[in-house]
C-alpha positions in Angstrom: 2.3 -12.0 -6.0 2.1 -10.4 -2.6 3.8 -7.1 -1.7 4.2 -6.2 2.0 3.9 -2.7 3.3 4.6 -2.2 7.0 3.4 0.7 9.2 6.0 2.0 11.7 6.6 5.1 13.8 7.8 7.0 10.7 5.0 5.9 8.3 4.6 3.4 5.6 7.6 1.3 4.5 8.2 1.3 1.7 6.6 4.6 0.8 6.2 3.5 -2.8 5.3 0.0 -4.1 5.4 -0.8 -7.8 3.2 -3.7 -8.9 1.8 -5.2 -12.1 -1.9 -4.7 -13.0 -3.9 -7.5 -11.4 -1.6 -7.7 -8.3 -2.0 -6.2 -4.8 -2.3 -7.3 -1.2 -0.8 -5.0 1.4 -0.8 -6.0 5.1 -1.8 -3.8 8.0 -0.5 -3.9 11.5 -2.3 -5.3 14.5 -3.3 -8.6 13.0 -5.5 -6.9 10.4 -5.2 -7.4 6.7 -6.5 -5.8 3.5 -6.6 -7.3 0.0 -6.9 -5.2 -3.1 -6.3 -6.1 -6.8 -5.5 -3.2 -9.0 -6.9 -4.2 -12.5 -5.6 -1.2 -14.4 -2.3 0.7 -14.7 -1.8 4.0 -12.8 -0.7 5.6 -9.6 -2.7 5.4 -6.5 -2.0 7.4 -3.4 -3.2 6.5 0.1 -2.9 7.7 3.7 -3.5 6.7 7.3 -6.9 7.8 8.5 -5.5 8.5 12.0 -2.2 10.1 11.0 -3.0 12.1 7.8 0.7 13.0 7.3 1.5 9.3 6.7 1.1 8.8 3.0 2.3 6.3 0.4 1.9 5.4 -3.3 1.1 2.3 -5.3 2.4 2.3 -8.9 0.6 -0.2 -11.1 2.6 -1.1 -14.2 
């Protein structure tokens, strides 16, 4: 299953995504994409490398 996260002027939307272990494929702006499968349960934080105040979380259940 694919979960979309968009990047806007106020940051990541949604700021928290909950997925099941083995799922994951957020999409970046500007025609770029990133694919990541989270194989184990847990909480993973991430941020924008340009705007460090832009943070979000992936919760793997």
